[in-house]
N, CA, C and O atoms as a Tinker XYZ file with bonds, in Angstrom:
   440  protein
     1  N    -47.160000   28.464000    3.725000    73     2
     2  CA   -46.308000   28.394000    2.639000    64     1     3
     3  C    -45.232000   27.502000    3.246000    63     2     4     5
     4  O    -44.731000   27.583000    4.367000    81     3
     5  N    -44.848000   26.156000    1.733000    73     3     6
     6  CA   -43.904000   25.261000    1.987000    64     5     7
     7  C    -42.659000   26.005000    1.532000    63     6     8     9
     8  O    -42.478000   26.919000    0.728000    81     7
     9  N    -41.768000   25.210000    2.422000    73     7    10
    10  CA   -40.042000   25.336000    2.274000    64     9    11
    11  C    -40.044000   26.003000    0.703000    63    10    12    13
    12  O    -39.916000   27.210000    0.499000    81    11
    13  N    -40.184000   25.157000   -0.181000    73    11    14
    14  CA   -39.815000   25.746000   -1.311000    64    13    15
    15  C    -40.607000   27.195000   -1.854000    63    14    16    17
    16  O    -39.995000   28.174000   -2.281000    81    15
    17  N    -41.578000   27.128000   -1.778000    73    15    18
    18  CA   -42.086000   28.966000   -1.895000    64    17    19
    19  C    -41.407000   29.587000   -0.915000    63    18    20    21
    20  O    -41.205000   30.775000   -1.163000    81    19
    21  N    -40.848000   29.077000    0.440000    73    19    22
    22  CA   -40.318000   30.210000    1.145000    64    21    23
    23  C    -39.049000   30.850000    0.226000    63    22    24    25
    24  O    -38.950000   32.029000   -0.114000    81    23
    25  N    -38.066000   29.708000   -0.098000    73    23    26
    26  CA   -37.226000   29.979000   -0.847000    64    25    27
    27  C    -37.320000   30.762000   -2.249000    63    26    28    29
    28  O    -36.265000   31.211000   -2.698000    81    27
    29  N    -38.586000   30.968000   -3.018000    73    27    30
    30  CA   -38.539000   31.480000   -4.029000    64    29    31
    31  C    -38.959000   32.788000   -3.769000    63    30    32    33
    32  O    -38.984000   33.473000   -4.791000    81    31
    33  N    -39.261000   33.307000   -2.853000    73    31    34
    34  CA   -39.924000   34.258000   -1.963000    64    33    35
    35  C    -38.528000   35.227000   -1.702000    63    34    36    37
    36  O    -38.296000   36.342000   -2.168000    81    35
    37  N    -37.798000   34.502000   -0.909000    73    35    38
    38  CA   -36.316000   34.317000   -0.394000    64    37    39
    39  C    -35.690000   34.982000   -1.678000    63    38    40    41
    40  O    -35.476000   36.194000   -1.633000    81    39
    41  N    -35.365000   34.240000   -2.875000    73    39    42
    42  CA   -34.748000   34.559000   -3.835000    64    41    43
    43  C    -35.460000   35.677000   -4.853000    63    42    44    45
    44  O    -34.712000   36.339000   -5.572000    81    43
    45  N    -36.750000   35.865000   -4.910000    73    43    46
    46  CA   -37.244000   36.912000   -5.165000    64    45    47
    47  C    -36.513000   38.629000   -4.114000    63    46    48    49
    48  O    -35.897000   39.552000   -4.647000    81    47
    49  N    -36.816000   38.540000   -2.863000    73    47    50
    50  CA   -36.848000   39.634000   -2.638000    64    49    51
    51  C    -35.082000   40.102000   -2.595000    63    50    52    53
    52  O    -34.703000   41.272000   -2.547000    81    51
    53  N    -34.249000   38.998000   -2.623000    73    51    54
    54  CA   -32.566000   39.602000   -2.809000    64    53    55
    55  C    -32.929000   39.944000   -4.566000    63    54    56    57
    56  O    -32.536000   41.099000   -4.722000    81    55
    57  N    -33.403000   39.518000   -5.683000    73    55    58
    58  CA   -33.300000   39.801000   -6.881000    64    57    59
    59  C    -33.885000   41.418000   -6.734000    63    58    60    61
    60  O    -33.227000   42.378000   -7.136000    81    59
    61  N    -35.060000   41.527000   -6.172000    73    59    62
    62  CA   -35.880000   42.945000   -6.851000    64    61    63
    63  C    -35.144000   43.948000   -5.231000    63    62    64    65
    64  O    -35.420000   45.148000   -5.255000    81    63
    65  N    -34.623000   43.648000   -4.458000    73    63    66
    66  CA   -33.421000   44.424000   -3.463000    64    65    67
    67  C    -35.002000   45.004000   -2.492000    63    66    68    69
    68  O    -35.162000   46.205000   -2.275000    81    67
    69  N    -35.919000   44.065000   -2.063000    73    67    70
    70  CA   -37.485000   45.127000   -1.606000    64    69    71
    71  C    -37.668000   44.240000   -0.585000    63    70    72    73
    72  O    -37.532000   43.082000   -0.982000    81    71
    73  N    -37.934000   44.340000    0.627000    73    71    74
    74  CA   -39.085000   43.425000    1.743000    64    73    75
    75  C    -40.358000   43.090000    1.034000    63    74    76    77
    76  O    -41.231000   43.748000    0.467000    81    75
    77  N    -40.171000   41.993000    1.244000    73    75    78
    78  CA   -41.820000   41.244000    0.597000    64    77    79
    79  C    -42.861000   41.096000    1.433000    63    78    80    81
    80  O    -42.321000   40.814000    2.503000    81    79
    81  N    -43.830000   41.110000    1.573000    73    79    82
    82  CA   -45.037000   40.400000    2.026000    64    81    83
    83  C    -45.722000   39.520000    1.160000    63    82    84    85
    84  O    -46.081000   39.792000    0.014000    81    83
    85  N    -45.917000   38.249000    1.872000    73    83    86
    86  CA   -46.973000   37.268000    1.357000    64    85    87
    87  C    -48.396000   37.272000    1.995000    63    86    88    89
    88  O    -48.687000   37.690000    3.115000    81    87
    89  N    -49.033000   36.851000    1.279000    73    87    90
    90  CA   -50.397000   36.800000    1.549000    64    89    91
    91  C    -50.799000   35.244000    0.804000    63    90    92    93
    92  O    -50.299000   35.037000   -0.302000    81    91
    93  N    -51.544000   34.347000    1.309000    73    91    94
    94  CA   -51.961000   33.263000    0.672000    64    93    95
    95  C    -53.734000   33.175000    1.019000    63    94    96    97
    96  O    -53.967000   33.313000    2.220000    81    95
    97  N    -54.790000   33.000000    0.271000    73    95    98
    98  CA   -56.065000   32.814000    0.313000    64    97    99
    99  C    -56.473000   31.899000   -0.790000    63    98   100   101
   100  O    -56.011000   32.116000   -1.910000    81    99
   101  N    -57.331000   30.846000   -0.589000    73    99   102
   102  CA   -57.855000   30.202000   -1.658000    64   101   103
   103  C    -56.954000   29.414000   -2.527000    63   102   104   105
   104  O    -57.360000   29.000000   -3.613000    81   103
   105  N    -55.947000   29.223000   -2.176000    73   103   106
   106  CA   -55.060000   28.392000   -3.323000    64   105   107
   107  C    -53.952000   29.260000   -4.022000    63   106   108   109
   108  O    -53.006000   28.694000   -4.569000    81   107
   109  N    -54.069000   30.740000   -4.009000    73   107   110
   110  CA   -53.177000   31.463000   -4.333000    64   109   111
   111  C    -52.379000   32.653000   -3.621000    63   110   112   113
   112  O    -52.978000   33.436000   -2.885000    81   111
   113  N    -51.261000   32.741000   -3.819000    73   111   114
   114  CA   -50.104000   33.489000   -2.808000    64   113   115
   115  C    -50.056000   34.782000   -3.902000    63   114   116   117
   116  O    -50.010000   34.813000   -5.132000    81   115
   117  N    -50.092000   35.932000   -2.762000    73   115   118
   118  CA   -49.931000   37.562000   -3.501000    64   117   119
   119  C    -48.951000   37.889000   -2.799000    63   118   120   121
   120  O    -49.094000   37.866000   -1.576000    81   119
   121  N    -47.731000   38.268000   -3.351000    73   119   122
   122  CA   -46.490000   38.761000   -2.842000    64   121   123
   123  C    -46.707000   40.146000   -3.281000    63   122   124   125
   124  O    -47.281000   40.541000   -4.296000    81   123
   125  N    -46.081000   40.895000   -2.225000    73   123   126
   126  CA   -46.556000   42.770000   -2.479000    64   125   127
   127  C    -45.609000   43.538000   -1.879000    63   126   128   129
   128  O    -45.455000   43.362000   -0.671000    81   127
   129  N    -45.028000   44.239000   -2.356000    73   127   130
   130  CA   -43.854000   45.283000   -2.124000    64   129   131
   131  C    -44.652000   46.583000   -2.303000    63   130   132   133
   132  O    -45.864000   46.638000   -2.510000    81   131
   133  N    -44.021000   47.360000   -2.222000    73   131   134
   134  CA   -43.764000   48.967000   -2.222000    64   133   135
   135  C    -44.064000   49.278000   -4.024000    63   134   136   137
   136  O    -44.907000   50.004000   -4.553000    81   135
   137  N    -43.071000   48.462000   -4.596000    73   135   138
   138  CA   -42.461000   48.720000   -6.246000    64   137   139
   139  C    -43.480000   47.591000   -6.848000    63   138   140   141
   140  O    -43.870000   47.853000   -7.986000    81   139
   141  N    -43.961000   46.417000   -6.293000    73   139   142
   142  CA   -44.534000   45.503000   -7.095000    64   141   143
   143  C    -45.684000   44.802000   -6.318000    63   142   144   145
   144  O    -45.821000   44.820000   -5.095000    81   143
   145  N    -46.514000   44.163000   -7.249000    73   143   146
   146  CA   -47.506000   43.062000   -6.567000    64   145   147
   147  C    -47.538000   41.819000   -7.528000    63   146   148   149
   148  O    -47.922000   41.959000   -8.689000    81   147
   149  N    -47.284000   41.057000   -7.222000    73   147   150
   150  CA   -47.375000   39.223000   -7.782000    64   149   151
   151  C    -48.433000   38.725000   -7.164000    63   150   152   153
   152  O    -48.600000   38.857000   -5.951000    81   151
   153  N    -49.214000   38.131000   -7.907000    73   151   154
   154  CA   -50.152000   37.319000   -7.786000    64   153   155
   155  C    -50.013000   35.623000   -8.356000    63   154   156   157
   156  O    -49.678000   35.485000   -9.533000    81   155
   157  N    -50.211000   34.660000   -7.716000    73   155   158
   158  CA   -49.895000   33.268000   -8.776000    64   157   159
   159  C    -50.284000   31.902000   -7.825000    63   158   160   161
   160  O    -50.385000   31.571000   -6.643000    81   159
   161  N    -50.405000   31.439000   -8.984000    73   159   162
   162  CA   -50.679000   29.743000   -7.988000    64   161   163
   163  C    -49.219000   28.827000   -8.321000    63   162   164   165
   164  O    -48.311000   29.095000   -9.109000    81   163
   165  N    -49.392000   27.609000   -7.363000    73   163   166
   166  CA   -48.442000   26.915000   -7.644000    64   165   167
   167  C    -49.146000   25.229000   -7.378000    63   166   168   169
   168  O    -50.042000   24.965000   -6.576000    81   167
   169  N    -48.602000   24.474000   -8.090000    73   167   170
   170  CA   -49.056000   23.097000   -7.986000    64   169   171
   171  C    -47.783000   22.253000   -8.115000    63   170   172   173
   172  O    -46.696000   22.830000   -8.147000    81   171
   173  N    -47.860000   20.899000   -8.191000    73   171   174
   174  CA   -46.808000   20.093000   -8.799000    64   173   175
   175  C    -45.931000   19.829000  -10.118000    63   174   176   177
   176  O    -45.096000   18.993000  -10.463000    81   175
   177  N    -46.581000   21.036000  -10.721000    73   175   178
   178  CA   -46.587000   20.911000  -12.383000    64   177   179
   179  C    -46.620000   22.288000  -12.987000    63   178   180   181
   180  O    -45.676000   22.563000  -13.727000    81   179
   181  N    -47.616000   23.267000  -12.782000    73   179   182
   182  CA   -47.754000   24.411000  -12.949000    64   181   183
   183  C    -47.298000   25.993000  -12.248000    63   182   184   185
   184  O    -48.109000   26.334000  -11.387000    81   183
   185  N    -46.509000   26.685000  -12.399000    73   183   186
   186  CA   -46.955000   27.642000  -11.908000    64   185   187
   187  C    -47.511000   28.827000  -12.412000    63   186   188   189
   188  O    -47.023000   29.207000  -13.477000    81   187
   189  N    -48.166000   29.328000  -12.055000    73   187   190
   190  CA   -49.014000   30.432000  -12.761000    64   189   191
   191  C    -49.353000   31.770000  -12.597000    63   190   192   193
   192  O    -49.918000   32.151000  -11.571000    81   191
   193  N    -49.116000   32.387000  -13.346000    73   191   194
   194  CA   -48.686000   34.104000  -12.932000    64   193   195
   195  C    -49.975000   34.487000  -13.295000    63   194   196   197
   196  O    -50.321000   34.318000  -14.464000    81   195
   197  N    -50.805000   35.017000  -12.418000    73   195   198
   198  CA   -52.054000   35.317000  -12.634000    64   197   199
   199  C    -52.080000   36.456000  -12.620000    63   198   200   201
   200  O    -52.852000   36.973000  -13.427000    81   199
   201  N    -51.191000   37.460000  -11.630000    73   199   202
   202  CA   -51.176000   39.147000  -12.358000    64   201   203
   203  C    -49.832000   39.801000  -11.787000    63   202   204   205
   204  O    -49.460000   39.786000  -10.613000    81   203
   205  N    -49.206000   40.364000  -12.859000    73   203   206
   206  CA   -47.894000   40.817000  -12.149000    64   205   207
   207  C    -48.505000   42.594000  -12.812000    63   206   208   209
   208  O    -48.947000   42.958000  -13.902000    81   207
   209  N    -48.189000   43.414000  -11.318000    73   207   210
   210  CA   -48.353000   44.883000  -11.289000    64   209   211
   211  C    -47.026000   45.642000  -10.902000    63   210   212   213
   212  O    -46.695000   45.608000   -9.716000    81   211
   213  N    -46.381000   46.201000  -11.642000    73   211   214
   214  CA   -45.139000   46.671000  -11.235000    64   213   215
   215  C    -45.201000   48.143000  -11.296000    63   214   216   217
   216  O    -45.564000   48.516000  -12.412000    81   215
   217  N    -45.016000   48.902000  -10.643000    73   215   218
   218  CA   -44.680000   50.026000  -10.641000    64   217   219
   219  C    -43.864000   51.306000  -10.429000    63   218   220   221
   220  O    -43.802000   52.478000  -10.059000    81   219
   221  N    -43.266000   50.175000  -10.953000    73   219   222
   222  CA   -42.162000   51.711000  -12.114000    64   221   223
   223  C    -41.644000   50.788000  -13.479000    63   222   224   225
   224  O    -42.086000   49.724000  -13.912000    81   223
   225  N    -40.918000   51.349000  -13.792000    73   223   226
   226  CA   -40.617000   50.862000  -15.552000    64   225   227
   227  C    -38.644000   50.533000  -15.423000    63   226   228   229
   228  O    -38.013000   50.368000  -16.467000    81   227
   229  N    -38.127000   50.499000  -14.429000    73   227   230
   230  CA   -36.465000   50.213000  -14.664000    64   229   231
   231  C    -36.083000   48.551000  -14.660000    63   230   232   233
   232  O    -35.071000   48.128000  -14.101000    81   231
   233  N    -37.137000   47.607000  -15.434000    73   231   234
   234  CA   -36.934000   46.780000  -15.837000    64   233   235
   235  C    -37.230000   45.322000  -15.054000    63   234   236   237
   236  O    -36.849000   44.197000  -15.375000    81   235
   237  N    -38.193000   45.824000  -13.708000    73   235   238
   238  CA   -38.203000   45.341000  -12.553000    64   237   239
   239  C    -39.270000   44.053000  -13.016000    63   238   240   241
   240  O    -39.488000   43.078000  -12.297000    81   239
   241  N    -39.721000   44.217000  -14.018000    73   239   242
   242  CA   -41.197000   43.078000  -14.800000    64   241   243
   243  C    -40.170000   41.925000  -14.816000    63   242   244   245
   244  O    -40.128000   40.863000  -14.196000    81   243
   245  N    -39.111000   42.661000  -16.012000    73   243   246
   246  CA   -38.334000   41.548000  -16.275000    64   245   247
   247  C    -37.268000   40.796000  -15.247000    63   246   248   249
   248  O    -36.874000   39.642000  -15.413000    81   247
   249  N    -36.999000   41.391000  -14.497000    73   247   250
   250  CA   -35.824000   40.608000  -13.145000    64   249   251
   251  C    -36.748000   39.620000  -12.475000    63   250   252   253
   252  O    -36.244000   38.648000  -11.912000    81   251
   253  N    -38.543000   39.844000  -12.489000    73   251   254
   254  CA   -39.441000   39.141000  -11.279000    64   253   255
   255  C    -39.601000   37.883000  -12.890000    63   254   256   257
   256  O    -39.155000   36.747000  -12.723000    81   255
   257  N    -39.940000   38.076000  -13.642000    73   255   258
   258  CA   -39.999000   36.859000  -14.423000    64   257   259
   259  C    -38.864000   35.985000  -14.429000    63   258   260   261
   260  O    -38.940000   34.762000  -14.307000    81   259
   261  N    -37.439000   36.875000  -14.625000    73   259   262
   262  CA   -36.537000   35.680000  -14.886000    64   261   263
   263  C    -36.175000   34.818000  -13.814000    63   262   264   265
   264  O    -35.418000   33.866000  -14.001000    81   263
   265  N    -36.829000   35.175000  -12.334000    73   263   266
   266  CA   -36.363000   34.595000  -11.310000    64   265   267
   267  C    -37.558000   33.592000  -11.320000    63   266   268   269
   268  O    -37.354000   32.445000  -10.922000    81   267
   269  N    -38.465000   33.865000  -11.638000    73   267   270
   270  CA   -39.782000   33.042000  -11.864000    64   269   271
   271  C    -39.532000   31.368000  -12.878000    63   270   272   273
   272  O    -39.899000   30.215000  -12.651000    81   271
   273  N    -38.805000   31.952000  -13.924000    73   271   274
   274  CA   -38.208000   30.557000  -14.419000    64   273   275
   275  C    -37.089000   30.210000  -13.658000    63   274   276   277
   276  O    -36.917000   29.099000  -13.157000    81   275
   277  N    -36.330000   31.159000  -13.572000    73   275   278
   278  CA   -34.714000   30.159000  -12.402000    64   277   279
   279  C    -35.374000   29.000000  -11.444000    63   278   280   281
   280  O    -34.868000   27.910000  -11.179000    81   279
   281  N    -36.953000   29.651000  -10.879000    73   279   282
   282  CA   -37.205000   28.942000   -9.900000    64   281   283
   283  C    -38.327000   27.757000  -10.630000    63   282   284   285
   284  O    -38.610000   26.751000   -9.980000    81   283
   285  N    -38.832000   27.947000  -11.811000    73   283   286
   286  CA   -39.878000   27.082000  -12.554000    64   285   287
   287  C    -39.080000   25.813000  -12.969000    63   286   288   289
   288  O    -39.485000   24.652000  -12.912000    81   287
   289  N    -37.078000   26.542000  -13.677000    73   287   290
   290  CA   -36.876000   25.131000  -13.947000    64   289   291
   291  C    -35.789000   24.233000  -12.936000    63   290   292   293
   292  O    -35.094000   23.282000  -13.294000    81   291
   293  N    -35.871000   24.821000  -11.619000    73   291   294
   294  CA   -35.058000   24.061000  -10.583000    64   293   295
   295  C    -36.031000   22.958000  -10.401000    63   294   296   297
   296  O    -35.640000   21.805000  -10.225000    81   295
   297  N    -37.770000   23.396000  -10.452000    73   295   298
   298  CA   -38.337000   22.397000   -9.464000    64   297   299
   299  C    -39.055000   21.822000  -10.679000    63   298   300   301
   300  O    -40.001000   21.044000  -10.557000    81   299
   301  N    -38.454000   22.333000  -12.167000    73   299   302
   302  CA   -39.227000   21.784000  -13.305000    64   301   303
   303  C    -40.882000   21.701000  -13.297000    63   302   304   305
   304  O    -41.609000   20.735000  -13.065000    81   303
   305  N    -41.144000   22.803000  -13.568000    73   303   306
   306  CA   -42.265000   23.652000  -13.423000    64   305   307
   307  C    -42.831000   24.391000  -14.958000    63   306   308   309
   308  O    -42.150000   25.217000  -15.564000    81   307
   309  N    -43.941000   24.002000  -15.339000    73   307   310
   310  CA   -44.501000   24.832000  -16.811000    64   309   311
   311  C    -45.000000   26.448000  -15.869000    63   310   312   313
   312  O    -45.472000   26.704000  -14.762000    81   311
   313  N    -44.644000   27.076000  -16.841000    73   311   314
   314  CA   -45.160000   28.766000  -16.569000    64   313   315
   315  C    -45.971000   28.946000  -17.234000    63   314   316   317
   316  O    -45.895000   28.325000  -18.294000    81   315
   317  N    -47.152000   29.830000  -17.052000    73   315   318
   318  CA   -48.274000   29.804000  -17.556000    64   317   319
   319  C    -48.841000   31.274000  -17.125000    63   318   320   321
   320  O    -49.296000   31.437000  -15.993000    81   319
   321  N    -48.800000   32.176000  -17.935000    73   319   322
   322  CA   -49.345000   33.705000  -17.480000    64   321   323
   323  C    -50.867000   33.880000  -17.793000    63   322   324   325
   324  O    -51.271000   34.176000  -18.917000    81   323
   325  N    -51.548000   33.708000  -16.890000    73   323   326
   326  CA   -52.915000   33.953000  -17.150000    64   325   327
   327  C    -53.536000   35.703000  -17.230000    63   326   328   329
   328  O    -52.852000   36.594000  -16.726000    81   327
   329  N    -54.802000   36.003000  -17.876000    73   327   330
   330  CA   -55.011000   37.284000  -17.743000    64   329   331
   331  C    -54.419000   38.347000  -17.801000    63   330   332   333
   332  O    -54.349000   39.323000  -17.053000    81   331
   333  N    -53.804000   37.966000  -19.178000    73   331   334
   334  CA   -52.617000   38.760000  -19.871000    64   333   335
   335  C    -53.550000   40.132000  -20.766000    63   334   336   337
   336  O    -54.329000   39.927000  -21.697000    81   335
   337  N    -53.291000   41.169000  -20.323000    73   335   338
   338  CA   -54.441000   42.050000  -20.695000    64   337   339
   339  C    -53.329000   42.367000  -22.358000    63   338   340   341
   340  O    -52.130000   42.150000  -22.533000    81   339
   341  N    -54.370000   42.935000  -23.300000    73   339   342
   342  CA   -53.947000   43.350000  -24.453000    64   341   343
   343  C    -52.680000   44.093000  -24.464000    63   342   344   345
   344  O    -51.806000   43.719000  -25.247000    81   343
   345  N    -52.483000   45.032000  -23.744000    73   343   346
   346  CA   -51.480000   46.251000  -24.168000    64   345   347
   347  C    -50.274000   45.639000  -23.221000    63   346   348   349
   348  O    -49.287000   46.367000  -23.111000    81   347
   349  N    -50.256000   44.544000  -22.620000    73   347   350
   350  CA   -49.240000   43.417000  -21.640000    64   349   351
   351  C    -48.573000   42.751000  -22.827000    63   350   352   353
   352  O    -47.351000   42.626000  -22.747000    81   351
   353  N    -49.194000   42.296000  -23.937000    73   351   354
   354  CA   -48.711000   41.207000  -24.769000    64   353   355
   355  C    -47.683000   41.058000  -25.209000    63   354   356   357
   356  O    -47.140000   39.957000  -25.299000    81   355
   357  N    -46.963000   42.630000  -25.749000    73   355   358
   358  CA   -45.506000   42.459000  -26.381000    64   357   359
   359  C    -44.190000   42.074000  -25.415000    63   358   360   361
   360  O    -43.050000   41.748000  -25.745000    81   359
   361  N    -44.842000   42.253000  -23.998000    73   359   362
   362  CA   -43.798000   42.211000  -22.668000    64   361   363
   363  C    -43.806000   40.611000  -22.734000    63   362   364   365
   364  O    -42.866000   39.963000  -23.194000    81   363
   365  N    -44.937000   40.077000  -22.239000    73   363   366
   366  CA   -44.796000   38.361000  -22.735000    64   365   367
   367  C    -43.950000   37.965000  -23.648000    63   366   368   369
   368  O    -42.871000   37.408000  -23.445000    81   367
   369  N    -44.472000   38.274000  -24.763000    73   367   370
   370  CA   -43.684000   37.606000  -26.029000    64   369   371
   371  C    -42.402000   38.144000  -25.786000    63   370   372   373
   372  O    -41.556000   37.257000  -25.675000    81   371
   373  N    -41.950000   39.334000  -25.660000    73   371   374
   374  CA   -40.677000   39.431000  -25.296000    64   373   375
   375  C    -39.786000   38.590000  -24.449000    63   374   376   377
   376  O    -38.626000   38.279000  -24.719000    81   375
   377  N    -40.558000   38.219000  -23.258000    73   375   378
   378  CA   -40.132000   37.254000  -22.214000    64   377   379
   379  C    -40.151000   35.511000  -22.853000    63   378   380   381
   380  O    -39.963000   34.475000  -22.215000    81   379
   381  N    -40.393000   35.658000  -24.047000    73   379   382
   382  CA   -40.321000   33.850000  -24.425000    64   381   383
   383  C    -41.834000   33.625000  -24.174000    63   382   384   385
   384  O    -42.053000   32.414000  -24.188000    81   383
   385  N    -42.822000   34.259000  -23.976000    73   383   386
   386  CA   -44.226000   33.606000  -23.818000    64   385   387
   387  C    -44.809000   33.542000  -25.518000    63   386   388   389
   388  O    -44.512000   34.282000  -26.456000    81   387
   389  N    -45.793000   32.293000  -25.469000    73   387   390
   390  CA   -46.517000   31.956000  -26.957000    64   389   391
   391  C    -48.126000   32.396000  -26.200000    63   390   392   393
   392  O    -48.325000   32.472000  -24.987000    81   391
   393  N    -48.805000   32.563000  -26.928000    73   391   394
   394  CA   -50.348000   33.036000  -26.758000    64   393   395
   395  C    -50.625000   31.233000  -26.828000    63   394   396   397
   396  O    -50.180000   30.334000  -27.542000    81   395
   397  N    -51.434000   31.287000  -25.873000    73   395   398
   398  CA   -52.421000   29.951000  -26.091000    64   397   399
   399  C    -53.557000   30.028000  -26.412000    63   398   400   401
   400  O    -53.822000   31.143000  -26.860000    81   399
   401  N    -54.851000   28.954000  -26.385000    73   399   402
   402  CA   -55.745000   29.394000  -27.129000    64   401   403
   403  C    -56.828000   30.144000  -26.385000    63   402   404   405
   404  O    -57.900000   30.363000  -26.949000    81   403
   405  N    -56.602000   30.548000  -25.147000    73   403   406
   406  CA   -57.151000   31.587000  -24.980000    64   405   407
   407  C    -56.567000   33.042000  -25.301000    63   406   408   409
   408  O    -55.355000   32.904000  -25.140000    81   407
   409  N    -56.763000   34.076000  -25.592000    73   407   410
   410  CA   -56.504000   34.868000  -25.756000    64   409   411
   411  C    -55.548000   35.563000  -24.518000    63   410   412   413
   412  O    -54.443000   36.066000  -24.719000    81   411
   413  N    -56.294000   35.464000  -23.075000    73   411   414
   414  CA   -55.498000   35.651000  -22.298000    64   413   415
   415  C    -54.455000   35.149000  -21.205000    63   414   416   417
   416  O    -53.927000   35.649000  -20.212000    81   415
   417  N    -54.399000   33.699000  -21.979000    73   415   418
   418  CA   -53.675000   32.911000  -21.789000    64   417   419
   419  C    -51.898000   32.549000  -22.162000    63   418   420   421
   420  O    -51.771000   31.567000  -22.894000    81   419
   421  N    -50.937000   33.046000  -21.852000    73   419   422
   422  CA   -49.755000   32.996000  -22.257000    64   421   423
   423  C    -48.476000   31.660000  -21.671000    63   422   424   425
   424  O    -48.095000   31.474000  -20.516000    81   423
   425  N    -48.168000   31.107000  -22.606000    73   423   426
   426  CA   -47.292000   29.868000  -22.277000    64   425   427
   427  C    -46.015000   30.532000  -22.515000    63   426   428   429
   428  O    -45.800000   31.574000  -23.133000    81   427
   429  N    -45.160000   29.702000  -21.884000    73   427   430
   430  CA   -43.572000   29.904000  -21.782000    64   429   431
   431  C    -43.115000   29.052000  -22.779000    63   430   432   433
   432  O    -43.156000   27.845000  -22.538000    81   431
   433  N    -42.599000   29.508000  -24.069000    73   431   434
   434  CA   -41.862000   28.586000  -25.133000    64   433   435
   435  C    -40.753000   27.817000  -24.771000    63   434   436   437
   436  O    -39.735000   28.234000  -24.218000    81   435
   437  N    -40.985000   26.751000  -25.088000    73   435   438
   438  CA   -39.955000   25.685000  -24.730000    64   437   439
   439  C    -38.686000   25.884000  -25.073000    63   438   440
   440  O    -37.833000   25.042000  -24.797000    81   439
């Protein structure tokens, strides 16, 4: 994991107040704790959220997304949420995302 991603994971750990384990396989990162799992990819232009699974309903998902936004703004990255389930569409829209050409892909509104 490069230094920039290490900083992101550290920031995420501070915001969520939990210890995080990070795994990397075939271009995909998985950040896991007792309370959530975040799967994403990142290149020079795009931070793609592939999956977020929060095991509590205390605003943790919103905190994670806001942390991703902060990181993406600093790194000048576009943020995409892919594999969005129909039951989660309201959450993504509330977080400022718009549906893309694919029903399961949402883009952060500018």
